[in-house]
TORKOL-4160 file (C-alpha; in steps of 0.2 Angstrom, whole numbers, padded with zeros to 4 digits, m for minus):
78
<pt num="1" X="0064" Y="0019" Z="0015"/>
<pt num="2" X="0050" Y="0009" Z="0024"/>
<pt num="3" X="0032" Y="0008" Z="0021"/>
<pt num="4" X="0019" Y="m0003" Z="0030"/>
<pt num="5" X="0005" Y="m0013" Z="0021"/>
<pt num="6" X="m0008" Y="m0020" Z="0033"/>
<pt num="7" X="0005" Y="m0018" Z="0048"/>
<pt num="8" X="0019" Y="m0028" Z="0039"/>
<pt num="9" X="0034" Y="m0017" Z="0036"/>
<pt num="10" X="0043" Y="m0017" Z="0019"/>
<pt num="11" X="0059" Y="m0008" Z="0015"/>
<pt num="12" X="0063" Y="m0002" Z="m0003"/>
<pt num="13" X="0078" Y="0007" Z="m0011"/>
<pt num="14" X="0090" Y="0005" Z="0003"/>
<pt num="15" X="0105" Y="0003" Z="m0008"/>
<pt num="16" X="0101" Y="0019" Z="m0018"/>
<pt num="17" X="0095" Y="0030" Z="m0003"/>
<pt num="18" X="0078" Y="0032" Z="m0010"/>
<pt num="19" X="0065" Y="0043" Z="m0001"/>
<pt num="20" X="0050" Y="0037" Z="m0011"/>
<pt num="21" X="0043" Y="0024" Z="m0022"/>
<pt num="22" X="0028" Y="0021" Z="m0033"/>
<pt num="23" X="0015" Y="0009" Z="m0027"/>
<pt num="24" X="0001" Y="0003" Z="m0038"/>
<pt num="25" X="m0016" Y="m0005" Z="m0033"/>
<pt num="26" X="m0009" Y="m0022" Z="m0039"/>
<pt num="27" X="0007" Y="m0020" Z="m0030"/>
<pt num="28" X="m0002" Y="m0016" Z="m0014"/>
<pt num="29" X="m0012" Y="m0031" Z="m0016"/>
<pt num="30" X="0003" Y="m0042" Z="m0019"/>
<pt num="31" X="0012" Y="m0035" Z="m0004"/>
<pt num="32" X="m0004" Y="m0038" Z="0007"/>
<pt num="33" X="m0006" Y="m0056" Z="0000"/>
<pt num="34" X="m0024" Y="m0052" Z="m0005"/>
<pt num="35" X="m0029" Y="m0055" Z="m0023"/>
<pt num="36" X="m0035" Y="m0039" Z="m0032"/>
<pt num="37" X="m0052" Y="m0047" Z="m0036"/>
<pt num="38" X="m0055" Y="m0049" Z="m0017"/>
<pt num="39" X="m0051" Y="m0031" Z="m0012"/>
<pt num="40" X="m0064" Y="m0020" Z="m0006"/>
<pt num="41" X="m0054" Y="m0004" Z="m0004"/>
<pt num="42" X="m0036" Y="0002" Z="m0002"/>
<pt num="43" X="m0032" Y="0017" Z="0009"/>
<pt num="44" X="m0016" Y="0025" Z="0013"/>
<pt num="45" X="m0010" Y="0038" Z="0026"/>
<pt num="46" X="0007" Y="0047" Z="0027"/>
<pt num="47" X="0014" Y="0052" Z="0044"/>
<pt num="48" X="0011" Y="0070" Z="0039"/>
<pt num="49" X="m0008" Y="0067" Z="0040"/>
<pt num="50" X="m0011" Y="0067" Z="0021"/>
<pt num="51" X="m0022" Y="0052" Z="0016"/>
<pt num="52" X="m0032" Y="0045" Z="0002"/>
<pt num="53" X="m0039" Y="0030" Z="m0007"/>
<pt num="54" X="m0029" Y="0020" Z="m0020"/>
<pt num="55" X="m0039" Y="0015" Z="m0035"/>
<pt num="56" X="m0034" Y="0003" Z="m0050"/>
<pt num="57" X="m0024" Y="0011" Z="m0063"/>
<pt num="58" X="m0017" Y="0025" Z="m0052"/>
<pt num="59" X="0000" Y="0025" Z="m0043"/>
<pt num="60" X="0004" Y="0032" Z="m0026"/>
<pt num="61" X="0020" Y="0040" Z="m0023"/>
<pt num="62" X="0024" Y="0033" Z="m0006"/>
<pt num="63" X="0036" Y="0042" Z="0005"/>
<pt num="64" X="0045" Y="0035" Z="0021"/>
<pt num="65" X="0032" Y="0031" Z="0034"/>
<pt num="66" X="0017" Y="0028" Z="0023"/>
<pt num="67" X="0005" Y="0016" Z="0029"/>
<pt num="68" X="m0007" Y="0007" Z="0017"/>
<pt num="69" X="m0022" Y="m0003" Z="0022"/>
<pt num="70" X="m0029" Y="m0016" Z="0010"/>
<pt num="71" X="m0047" Y="m0021" Z="0015"/>
<pt num="72" X="m0053" Y="m0038" Z="0010"/>
<pt num="73" X="m0071" Y="m0040" Z="0004"/>
<pt num="74" X="m0082" Y="m0048" Z="0017"/>
<pt num="75" X="m0088" Y="m0063" Z="0006"/>
<pt num="76" X="m0070" Y="m0067" Z="0001"/>
<pt num="77" X="m0065" Y="m0070" Z="0019"/>
<pt num="78" X="m0073" Y="m0087" Z="0020"/>
């Protein structure tokens, strides 16, 4: 299954034919390359139109085709 984080594609569970994976706030930050303390917000959207905000301590069940956007805080971009 493939998901996108900030337009970068990642593939998970190829050997076991998985159709979903759990993504935490911290793992989304790690995949995006942005430190958790520098993140303003993480939003997600599935190709079916379902969307939401990912908060610390919560895990998202991401299905094939889920896009995750990790937004960096403005003052952290310097």
